[in-house]
C-alpha positions, 0 to 999 in steps of 0.5 A, a space after each residue: 895467620 892471614 894470607 894475602 889474596 894473591 898468595 891464596 889465588 896462586 895456591 888455588 891455581 896450583 890446585 887447578 889442572 894441568 897442575 892438579 897438585 894434591 893438597 897434601 903435597 901443596 901443604 908441604 911445599 907451601 907450608 900452609 896447613 891442609 885444613 886451610 887448603 881444604 877450606 880455601 878449596 871449599 870456598 872457591 867451589 862455593 863461588 862456582 870455581 872448578 877445583 876437582 880433587 887432584 887424585 881424581 881423573 876427569 871421570 872421578 870428578 864430582 857432579 858439581 865439578 862436571 856441571 861447573 865445567 859444562 857451565 864454563 864451556 857452554 858459550 865457548 866455540 870449538 877452538 876455545 873449547 879445545 884450549 879449555 880442555 887442554 889446560 884442564 886435562 880433558 877431552 871435548 867428548 867428555 864435556 859433550 857427554 857431561 852436557 848431555 847428562 846435565 840436559 837429561 838430569 831433569 828428564 830422569 824423574 819422568 823416565 824413571 817413573 815411566 820405567 817403574 810403571 812399566 815394570 809394575 805392569 809387567 810384574 802384575 801380569 806375571 803375578 796374574 799368570 802365575 796365580 792362574 797357573 797355580 789355580 789350574 794346578 790346584 784343580 788338577 790336584 784336587 781332581 786327582 785326589 778325588 779319583 784316588 779316593 773313589 778308586 779306594 772306595 770302589 775297591 773296598 765296595 766291590 773288592 779288587 786290586 788296591 795296588 793298581 
């Protein structure tokens, strides 16, 4: 059964905030199968439309949806941004935070590599210190064992108190 583009657009609009209807409920009300609605939403997302899951609040949105929101609001002034946020159930601070995360996304690899290098350096220093401490304790143990052996030999040769 083919659906008109107008009906498809109207149904997709009901998936958008502020309605954010769940696909299951929309399927019951519209008489369209859930599989068809999932397909329509996937196609719309593929074209760059912002269609988050209805049961996920703004913090539960996928990275793709957050990025799409950042792109949609990039050129908006403060008043338009506020209007955009009201219609989608968001706060401007969330868009700002998502924008910052997007801007830092490319820097993540570089900072991650630097953090890993620093951690590796610290671990190598820790290992070196532990090995040095182990070697010192090994020497002390060997010296103590040698002194005990000498003491037993001296007791055996000259006779004396072996328990001392």
